[in-house]
FIKEZA-832210 format. One record per atom (N, C-alpha, C): residue in three letters; x, y, z. Coordinates in pm, whole numbers, plus 50000, padded with zeros to 5 digits. Layout:
<drentis>
ALAXYZ;...
</drentis>
This chain:
<drentis>
MET815366399120563;MET816346408320505;MET815826422620517;GLN816696431520557;GLN816376445720564;GLN817106453320454;ILE816376461920384;ILE816956470120278;ILE816676484720310;GLY817726492720312;GLY817576507020334;GLY817476514420202;ILE816436522420183;ILE816276530520062;ILE816806544520091;ALA817906547920026;ALA818566560720049;ALA818716568219917;GLY819156580519926;GLY819366588419804;GLY819306603219834;LEU819726611119737;LEU819646625619753;LEU818196630219751;GLN817966642319796;GLN816626648019799;GLN816006648119659;TYR814706644719652;TYR813946644519527;TYR814476634219426;SER815046623319475;SER815536613019383;SER814486602319357;GLY813416602219437;GLY812336592519415;GLY812226582019524;LYS812876584119638;LYS812836574219747;LYS811406571619794;SER810676582219817;SER809326580819871;SER808386574219770;THR808546577719643;THR807696571719540;THR807956556719529;LEU809216552719530;LEU809546538419523;LEU809056531219648;PHE809276537219764;PHE808846531119889;PHE807326528819888;ALA806586539019845;ALA805126538019839;ALA804696527219740;THR805416526019630;THR805086515919529;THR805326501919582;LEU806466499919645;LEU806796486719698;LEU805776482419804;LEU805346491819884;LEU804406488519991;LEU802946490519949;LYS802746495619829;LYS801406498219777;LYS800596507219870;HIS801276516719932;HIS800576527420004;HIS801376540319990;LYS800696551420000;LYS801356564319981;LYS802126568320106;SER803286574320087;SER804096578520201;SER804236593620206;HIS803146600720166;HIS803166615420177;HIS801866620220239;ASP801896632120292;ASP800736637420362;ASP799776644220265;GLU798716650120319;GLU797666655720235;GLU798156667220148;GLN799196674220193;GLN799726685420114;GLN800666680620004;GLY800946667420002;GLY801826662219899;GLY803286663819930;LYS803616668720051;LYS805016670220089;LYS805496657220151;TYR806606652220103;TYR807076639420151;TYR807506640320297;LYS807186630020374;LYS807606629420513;LYS809126628020520;THR809696632420628;THR811146631520642;THR811576621120744;GLU810656616220829;GLU811056606420928;GLU811226592720863;THR811956584120932;THR812176570620882;THR810846563120876;GLU810646555920765;GLU809466547620750;GLU809896533320719;ARG809096523820769;ARG809406509620749;ARG808166502520696;GLY808406491720623;GLY807286483720574;GLY807756470220524;ILE806876460220537;ILE807186446620494;ILE806586444220356;VAL807366438220267;VAL806926435520131;VAL807036420520102;LYS805986415020042;LYS806046401019998;LYS806936399919875;VAL807766389719872;VAL808626387419757;VAL807846379519652;PRO807556385519535;PRO806806378019433;PRO807626366319382;ASP806976354819364;ASP807676342919316;ASP806676334319239;SER806806334119108;SER805856326619024;SER805926311619053;ARG807066306819100;ARG807186292519133;ARG806276289119251;LEU806256297819351;LEU805386295519466;LEU803926296319424;ASP803606305519334;ASP802236306619283;ASP801796293419217;LYS802686287419140;LYS802366274719071;LYS802176263419171;LEU803026263119274;LEU802886252719377;LEU801566254119451;THR801186266519479;THR799916269019546;THR798736264419460;ALA798826266719330;ALA797756262519239;ALA797626247319237;ILE798756240319252;ILE798746225619249;ILE798236219719380;PHE798746224819494;PHE798416219019624;PHE797136224719686;ASN796726236419639;ASN795536243119691;ASN795526243219844;PRO796556248719906;PRO796636248720053;PRO795736259320115;LYS795646259020248;LYS794846268920319;LYS795446282820304;LYS796796283420293;LYS797426296620277;LYS798746295520201;GLN799096306320138;GLN800396307820070;GLN801196318220147;ILE802436314820178;ILE803276324220254;ILE804536327220173;ASN804596339320120;ASN805776343620045;ASN806896347620140;ALA808116347420090;ALA809226353420164;ALA808976368420173;THR809606375020268;THR809386389420286;THR810696397220294;ILE810606409920263;ILE811716419420278;ILE811196431320356;GLU811986436120451;GLU811636448520521;GLU812386460020456;TYR811636469920407;TYR812226481820348;TYR812196493220450;ILE813276500620457;ILE813376512120545;ILE813736524220461;LYS812816533920455;LYS813116546420382;LYS813886555520476;VAL815146557920441;VAL816056564920532;VAL816256579320488;PRO815816589020568;PRO816046603120533;PRO817466607320571;GLY817876618820521;GLY819126624620570;GLY820266625520471;LEU820226617620363;LEU821336618120268;LEU821006628820164;ASP821056641220206;ASP820696652020114;ASP821696663420126;GLN821226675620150;GLN822096687220148;GLN823246686220249;GLU822966680820368;GLU823986681020472;GLU825246673620432;GLY825056663120349;GLY826206654820313;GLY827316662520246;HIS826996672620161;HIS828056679720091;HIS828306693620148;LYS827986695420277;LYS828356707820344;LYS829586705920431;GLY830186694020424;GLY831386691420501;GLY831126686920643;SER829856684720677;SER829536680820815;SER829416665720833;GLY829616658320725;GLY829506643720734;GLY828066639120729;LEU827886626220730;LEU826546620520723;LEU825826622520856;PRO824566626520853;PRO823816629120976;PRO823666616521061;ALA823606618421192;ALA823506607121286;ALA822246599021261;GLY821126605721227;GLY819876598721201;GLY819986589321082;PHE820686593620980;PHE820896585220862;PHE821746573120900;LEU822836575520970;LEU823766564721004;LEU823136554321095;SER822336558621191;SER821756549221286;SER820816539421217;ASN820186543721110;ASN819276534921037;ASN820006526420932;ILE820966532320863;ILE821606525320752;ILE822566514520801;LYS823096516020923;LYS824066506320973;LYS823466492420995;THR822166491821019;THR821556479021055;THR821066471120934;VAL821036477120816;VAL820446470420701;VAL821426460620637;ASP820866451120560;ASP821686441220491;ASP822166446320356;LEU821406455620299;LEU821736461020167;LEU821256475420160;VAL822026483920092;VAL821636497920073;VAL821186499819928;LEU819936503819912;LEU819396506919779;LEU819466522119764;VAL820296526619671;VAL820516541019653;VAL819806545819527;MET818826554519546;MET818116560319432;MET818966571219369;ILE819126570519237;ILE819906580319161;ILE818976586819058;ARG818866599719066;ARG817906606818980;ARG818436608718838;ASP817576604918741;ASP817896607118600;ASP816646612018527;PHE816006622018582;PHE814816628118520;PHE814776642918559;GLU814176650818472;GLU814036665118496;GLU812686668118563;SER812656678418646;SER811406683018707;SER811576697218756;GLU810796706318699;GLU810856720218744;GLU810296721818885;MET809336713018921;MET808716713919052;MET809676709619164;PHE810526699819133;PHE811466694619233;PHE812896696019181;PRO813536707519205;PRO814896709619155;PRO815896700319222;HIS816876696119146;HIS817926687419201;HIS818736695319304;PRO819066689319420;PRO819806696619524;PRO821186701219480;MET821706695419371;MET822996700019319;MET822816707719188;GLN821626713419169;GLN821286722419059;GLN821026715718924;ASN821716705018889;ASN821496698918759;ASN821506683618768;ILE820946677218666;ILE820846662618663;ILE822146656818610;ASP822816648818693;ASP824076642518655;ASP824236629618736;PRO823646618618690;PRO823666606118766;PRO825066601118799;LYS826006602718708;LYS827376598018733;LYS828016605718848;ARG827776618918851;ARG828286626918961;ARG827656622619093;ASP826356620119092;ASP825656616319214;ASP826146603019268;ILE826396593419179;ILE826926580419222;ILE828296582319286;SER829136590219221;SER830476592719273;SER830426600019407;PHE829526609819418;PHE829396617419541;PHE828976608419658;ILE827956600219636;ILE827456591519743;ILE828506581219781;HIS829186575619682;HIS830266566119709;HIS831336572719796;SER831686585019762;SER832716592119839;SER832256595019981;GLU830986598719998;GLU830456601420132;GLU830526589020221;PHE830216577520162;PHE830276564920238;PHE831726561620275;ILE832646564020180;ILE834066561620207;ILE834546570620321;LEU834216583420313;LEU834666593120415;LEU834106589720553;ASN832866585120556;ASN832256581320684;ASN833036569920750;ASP833316559420673;ASP834046548020728;ASP835476551620762;LEU836066560320681;LEU837446564720705;LEU837546571920840;ALA836586580520870;ALA836586587920997;ALA836476578421115;ILE835636568121102;ILE835466558321210;ILE836766550621232;VAL837376546121123;VAL838606538321132;VAL839736546521193;GLU839896558921149;GLU840966567421202;GLU840806569721351;ALA839576572421394;ALA839316574921536;ALA839586562621620;ARG839186550921569;ARG839386538521644;ARG840866534621651;ILE841586536721541;ILE843026533721540;ILE843746542021645;GLU843406554821652;GLU844046563721749;GLU843826558821892;LYS842606554621924;LYS842306549522058;LYS842996536122085;LEU842956527321983;LEU843526513922001;LEU845036514322020;GLU845706523121947;GLU847166524121959;GLU847566527622103;LYS846836536822164;LYS847106540522303;LYS846786528922398;LEU845686522022370;LEU845256510922455;LEU846236499322449;VAL846666496022328;VAL847596484722311;VAL848926487222381;MET849396499722379;MET850646503122448;MET850546500422598;LYS849336502122654;LYS849156500122798;LYS848866485622834;THR847976478922756;THR847466465822797;THR848096454022726;GLN848566456122602;GLN849146445322521;GLN848186433622502;VAL846886436422495;VAL845896425822473;VAL845956421122328;GLU846066407822309;GLU846266402322175;GLU845106405422081;LYS843886404622131;LYS842706407222047;LYS842746421621995;ASP843126430922081;ASP843216445022039;ASP844316446721935;LYS845406439421952;LYS846496440221854;LYS846036435421717;ARG845286424221717;ARG844796418721589;ARG843796428321524;GLU842946434321607;GLU841976443921554;GLU842686455921494;LEU843746460421560;LEU844496471921511;LEU845106469021374;VAL845606457021356;VAL846186453021227;VAL845126453721116;VAL843936448321146;VAL842866448221046;VAL842396462421015;LEU842316470821118;LEU841886484621096;LEU842906492521014;LYS844176489921035;LYS845206496820955;LYS845156492220810;LYS844866479520791;LYS844696474320656;LYS843476481020590;SER842426482620669;SER841206489120619;SER841466503820586;LEU842256510320671;LEU842596524420650;LEU843296526520516;GLN844266518120487;GLN845016519220361;GLN844066517820242;PHE843116508820256;PHE842156506320148;PHE841256518520127;LEU840716523720235;LEU839806535120227;LEU840516547520175;GLU841776549220212;GLU842556560720164;GLU842756560320013;GLN842626548419955;GLN842706547019809;GLN841326548519744;GLU840336552819825;GLU838946554719782;GLU838316541619735;LYS838716530819803;LYS838126517719775;LYS837216513619890;ALA836086507619857;ALA835136503119958;ALA835656490620028;LEU835286489020154;LEU835776477620232;LEU835196464320185;ARG834126464620106;ARG833606452020052;ARG834606445719955;GLU835546453719904;GLU836566448619812;GLU837766442819886;LEU837876445520016;LEU839036441320094;LEU838946426520127;ASP840006419320098;ASP840036404920121;ASP840396402020266;LEU839396398320345;LEU839586395120486;LEU839176380720512;ASP839886374020603;ASP839456360520640;ASP838336361520744;GLU837816350020783;GLU836656349820872;GLU836956356421007;GLN838136353921062;GLN838496359821191;GLN838636375021181;GLU839226379621072;GLU839376394121051;GLU838016400821035;GLU837116394020964;GLU835756399220948;GLU835086401121083;MET835246391221171;MET834616391721303;MET835156403121388;LEU836446406121372;LEU837066416621453;LEU836486430521425;ILE836016432721303;ILE835496446121269;ILE833996445921239;LYS833356434521260;LYS831936433121229;LYS831086443421305;GLY831446446021431;GLY830656454821514;GLY830596469321467;TYR831516473321382;TYR831516487121333;TYR830436489621228;GLN829966478821164;GLN828906479821063;GLN829226490420957;PHE830406489420901;PHE830856499120801;PHE829906499220681;ILE829566511020634;ILE828656512120519;ILE829276506020395;THR830576508120374;THR831196503420251;THR831456488420251;GLN831116481520359;GLN831126466920358;GLN829816461320306;LYS828786469520305;LYS827456464820266;LYS827296464420114;PRO826516454920064;PRO826196455119921;PRO825376467719889;ILE825606473419773;ILE824866485419733;ILE824266483419595;LEU822986486219585;LEU822286485619457;LEU821916499919417;PHE822526504919311;PHE822196518119259;PHE820986516619165;VAL819936524219192;VAL818716523619111;VAL818556536919040;LEU818736536818909;LEU818566548818829;LEU817066551318810;ASN816596562618861;ASN815196566318845;ASN815076574618718;ILE814696567818611;ILE814746574018478;ILE813426580718442;ALA813486589518342;ALA812286596318294;ALA811356586118228;GLU810056589218230;GLU809056580018177;GLU809286576718029;ASN809806586517952;ASN809996584117809;ASN811266575917779;LYS811996571917885;LYS813206563917864;LYS813016549117901;VAL811796545417940;VAL811546531817988;VAL811916521317883;ALA811656524317757;ALA811976514817650;ALA813486512617636;GLU814286521917691;GLU815736521017680;GLU816386515317807;THR815576509917897;THR816076505718028;THR817286496718021;ASN817236486317939;ASN818356476717932;ASN819626483417883;LYS819496492417785;LYS820666499517734;LYS821256508717841;ILE820396515417915;ILE820856524518021;ILE821626516818127;ILE821096505318168;ILE821776497018268;ILE823146492718216;ALA823206488318090;ALA824466483818031;ALA825496495018028;ASP825046507317998;ASP825956518717990;ASP826596522118126;TYR825916518718235;TYR826396522318368;TYR827196511218438;LYS827146499118384;LYS827756487818455;LYS829246489818481;ASN829936496618392;ASN831376498918410;ASN831676512018483;LEU830626519318522;LEU830826532318586;LEU830546531918736;ILE829966521118784;ILE829656520118926;ILE830836514219001;PRO830946516719133;PRO832056511319211;PRO832046496019212;PRO833206489619220;PRO833266475019226;PRO832456469519344;GLY831846457919322;GLY831096451619430;GLY829686457019447;THR829246465419352;THR827876470619356;THR827156466519228;MET825856468819224;MET825066466119104;MET824266478419067;VAL823786478718942;VAL822946489718897;VAL821736484118824;THR820596490318844;THR819406487418767;THR818706500518741;ALA817616500318665;ALA816926512718630;ALA815426510418624;LEU814686520818660;LEU813226520518652;LEU812696534718653;SER811456536218618;SER810766548918635;SER809846547318754;ALA810176553818865;ALA809396552218988;ALA807946556618968;GLU807726567018887;GLU806366571818863;GLU805536561418787;ILE806146555018686;ILE805416544818611;ILE805156532618699;GLU806146528818779;GLU805966517418868;GLU804836520118968;LYS804726532519013;LYS803646536319104;LYS802296534919035;GLU802226539318908;GLU800976538118833;GLU800576523518817;ILE801546514918785;ILE801276500618766;ILE800726494418894;SER801336498219009;SER800936492319137;SER799516496019177;GLU798986507019120;GLU797646511619156;GLU796556505919065;LEU796966498218962;LEU796006492218869;LEU795626478218914;ASP794446473618871;ASP794126459518898;ASP794936450818802;GLN794926437718825;GLN795806428618753;GLN795616429318602;LYS794366429918557;LYS794086430118413;LYS794606443018349;ASP794296454318411;ASP794726467218356;ASP796246468618362;ALA796846463318468;ALA798306463918479;ALA798966456118366;LYS798406444518335;LYS798946436318225;LYS798876443818093;THR797726450318068;THR797556458117944;THR798546469617939;PHE798716476518052;PHE799646487718060;PHE801076483218030;LEU801476471818086;LEU802806466418062;LEU802996462817915;GLU801966457017856;GLU802036453317714;GLU802186465717627;ASP801476476417663;ASP801586488917587;ASP803006494717595;LEU803636492817711;LEU805006497717730;LEU806046488117674;LYS805576476117630;LYS806446465617576;LYS807466460817679;ILE806986459217804;ILE807816453417908;ILE807076441417969;SER807826431418012;SER807226418718052;SER806706418518194;GLU807276426718283;GLU806876426518423;GLU807246439818488;PRO806636442918602;PRO807026455218672;PRO808506454918709;ALA809146466318696;ALA810586467018727;ALA810866464318873;THR809866466918959;THR810076464419103;THR810326449619130;GLU809746440619048;GLU809996426319065;GLU811426422919024;LYS811916429118917;LYS813316427318878;LYS814246432718985;LEU813836443819047;LEU814636450019152;LEU814806440419270;ILE813726433719308;ILE813806424219420;ILE814716412619385;ARG814646407619261;ARG815556396719220;ARG817006401419224;ALA817236413919184;ALA818596419419187;ALA819136420019329;THR818276423419426;THR818726424019565;THR819096410119615;TYR818306400019577;TYR818626386219615;TYR819996382219558;GLU820206385519431;GLU821476381919367;GLU822656388919434;LEU822486401719465;LEU823576409619521;LEU823956404919662;VAL822936401219741;VAL823196396719878;VAL823546381819882;GLY823316374819771;GLY823626360519767;GLY822576351919832;LEU821306355319807;LEU820196348019867;LEU819486339319763;GLN818756329319812;GLN817926321019726;GLN816756315819809;SER815826309019743;SER814646303919812;SER814516288819797;PHE813996282519901;PHE813506268719889;PHE812066268519937;PHE811346257519907;PHE809916257119935;PHE809546245120021;THR808516247220103;THR807836236220170;THR806396236520122;VAL805806224720103;VAL804466223920043;VAL803586214520125;GLY802286216020108;GLY801346207220177;GLY799946212820174;ASP799016205920241;ASP797616210220242;ASP797406222820325;ASP798236224620430;ASP798076236220517;ASP798656248920455;GLU799866247720399;GLU800486259520341;GLU801556255820240;CYS801746264720146;CYS802916264420057;CYS803716276920092;ARG805026275020115;ARG805796286120173;ARG807186286920110;ALA807646299220092;ALA809016301820045;ALA809876305820164;TRP811076300120169;TRP812026303220276;TRP813286309020213;THR813826319320276;THR815016326020222;THR816256321520297;ILE817276317420222;ILE818556313220281;ILE819696318720197;LYS820886318720254;LYS822086322220178;LYS822426310820082;LYS822986314319968;LYS823486304019876;LYS824556295719947;ASN824656283019909;ASN825616273519966;ASN825276269520110;THR824006271120148;THR823566266820281;THR823326251720280;ARG823816244920385;ARG823606230520396;ARG822196227420445;ALA821746215220416;ALA820366211320444;ALA820016212720592;GLN820926208720681;GLN820616209420823;GLN820406223920867;LYS821236233020818;LYS821106247220851;LYS819816252920791;ALA819486248820671;ALA818256253520607;ALA817036248820685;ALA817096236720740;ALA815996231420821;ALA815746240320942;GLY816816246520994;GLY816686255521108;GLY815896268021077;GLU815796271820948;GLU814976283220909;GLU813506280020931;ILE813136267320913;ILE811746263120934;ILE811436262521083;HIS812336255521157;HIS812166254621303;HIS813496249921363;SER813856255521476;SER815146251821540;SER815186236921575;ASP814036231021609;ASP814006216621641;ASP814396208221521;MET814046212821402;MET814386205321281;MET815886205021258;GLU816546216021293;GLU818006216421279;GLU818666207521384;LYS818196208321507;LYS818776200321616;LYS818596185321592;GLY817386181321551;GLY817086167021536;GLY817106162221392;PHE817816169521306;PHE817826166321162;PHE818266151921135;ILE817486144921055;ILE817856131221012;ILE818156131120862;ARG817146134220783;ARG817286134720638;ARG816316145220582;ALA816566149020458;ALA815646158020388;ALA815216151520258;GLU813906151220235;GLU813386147020104;GLU813416159320014;VAL814066157919900;VAL814306169619813;VAL813946166419669;VAL813266175819605;VAL813056175119460;VAL813186189319405;ALA813846190619292;ALA813996203719227;ALA812646208319174;PHE812416221319178;PHE811126226719133;PHE810796222518990;ASP811756223918898;ASP811486220618757;ASP811116205918740;GLU811766197118816;GLU811456182818806;GLU810066179918862;PHE809716187018970;PHE808366185319026;PHE807306189518925;ILE807496200918862;ILE806536205918763;ILE806436196118646;GLN807556190618608;GLN807586181018496;GLN806736168718526;HIS806796163718650;HIS806106151218685;HIS804756153618752;GLY804516165418807;GLY803186169118850;GLY802776166018992;SER803496157319062;SER803146154219201;SER804356148219272;LEU804326148619405;LEU805426142619483;LEU805446127519465;HIS804276121519454;HIS804186107019434;HIS804856103119302;ALA804556110319196;ALA805156107419066;ALA806676109619069;CYS807106120019142;CYS808536122719154;CYS809256111219226;LYS808566105619326;LYS809146094419400;LYS809256082119310;GLU808226079719231;GLU808236068219140;GLU809326069519034;LYS809556081718988;LYS810576084118885;LYS811986085218943;GLY812096085219077;GLY813416085619141;GLY814036099419148;VAL813246110019127;VAL813806123619134;VAL813546130019271;LEU812706123419354;LEU812536127819493;LEU813586120519574;ARG814596127819620;ARG815806121819676;ARG815846123519828;LEU816576114619894;LEU816896116120035;LEU818286122020045;GLU818436133320111;GLU819726140120124;GLU820096141620271;GLY821396141020300;GLY821906142520436;GLY822146157020474;LYS822686158820594;LYS822846172420648;LYS823856180820571;GLU824766174420496;GLU825786182020423;GLU825316186320283;TYR824146182120243;TYR823626185820111;TYR823506201020099;ILE823986206519989;ILE823876220819963;ILE822546223619893;VAL821696230819962;VAL820356233819910;VAL820466242619786;GLN819706239219683;GLN819706246619558;GLN818476255619550;ASP818596266319474;ASP817476275619456;ASP816296268119394;GLY815136269019459;GLY813936262719406;GLY813686248619456;ASP814556243319540;ASP814336229919595;ASP813036229619675;ILE812306218619661;ILE811126215919744;ILE811576205719848;ILE811436209119975;ILE812076201220081;ILE811046197320188;SER811176184720233;SER810456179920351;SER811496174120446;VAL811536179020568;VAL812586175320663;VAL812116164020757;ARG812936153720768;ARG812716143320867;ARG813606146420987;PHE813006146821104;PHE813776150321223;PHE813216143221347;ASN813986143121453;ASN813576136721576;ASN814216144021694;VAL813386149021787;VAL813926155821906;VAL813276149922031;
</drentis>
């Protein structure tokens, strides 16, 4: 999964990116870099940690997320020139857009719109994304209408219908993720990679003295964000401090703040929820591993995540739920108790399933 970290200037993109990757993304002068940066992050999963402790394998392999810090969504956006090409080329390829929204004061880093107003910033960014997609749709409709008059190609006609439906939606300032399209209609416009079709997670970067109010702040914004998006909150500076501590000191720091875990871990869970992802596990002496799949994925398709041969030659899957495995303590005990099941290719894999695939090629 690829996640693009975007936001207005001085909203905390670089600080969050550095925290997630546990390395600094600024130069010696402390000025944040402006070029696109990428990095792979392990997805923390306490269930996988427990499985590793039980099986003691040679290695533990967590699921991963690629984060892309995308520059460009700053002053240019509200000068009437549209979103910069550099921003668009990076954001179009991601699975989810994480938008940093500033909710803290700083004399050193003035807000590009002069004052702190998270609601205005959310509305502004939402509007910029709408306008970007609207311009693409209008331009394509104009070309397609001329083309259809000449060629009468059925596929072009169907695409034109979907684009006109999309145009009406965007003109009402609604994101395309809200538009009800069937599978064929989705395929006709998939290549455009519209921003407003992507899931968006708004991350309020709050002041350090507001951390204790995080849950209340999130609740206050839930009805103010555009439909089909989510909101969470964190203090990027505090999260950066936590990431630089060793495990013992980090635990003490969290206890002092009266929070149970780093907000970045909650943020990763929120992205999974928003994109509709879940994990299943494979275990053994060599490795314990987490695999990421879409919710409602069938067993045969999930086997293909492990290896394409497993999908092609799928016979059966041995499956036990994580909680049942922990309850009984071993695969042998699970088999004796009848909770280690044999499932066919149509079985819908559940979050936390421990799976062993039987296949033949």
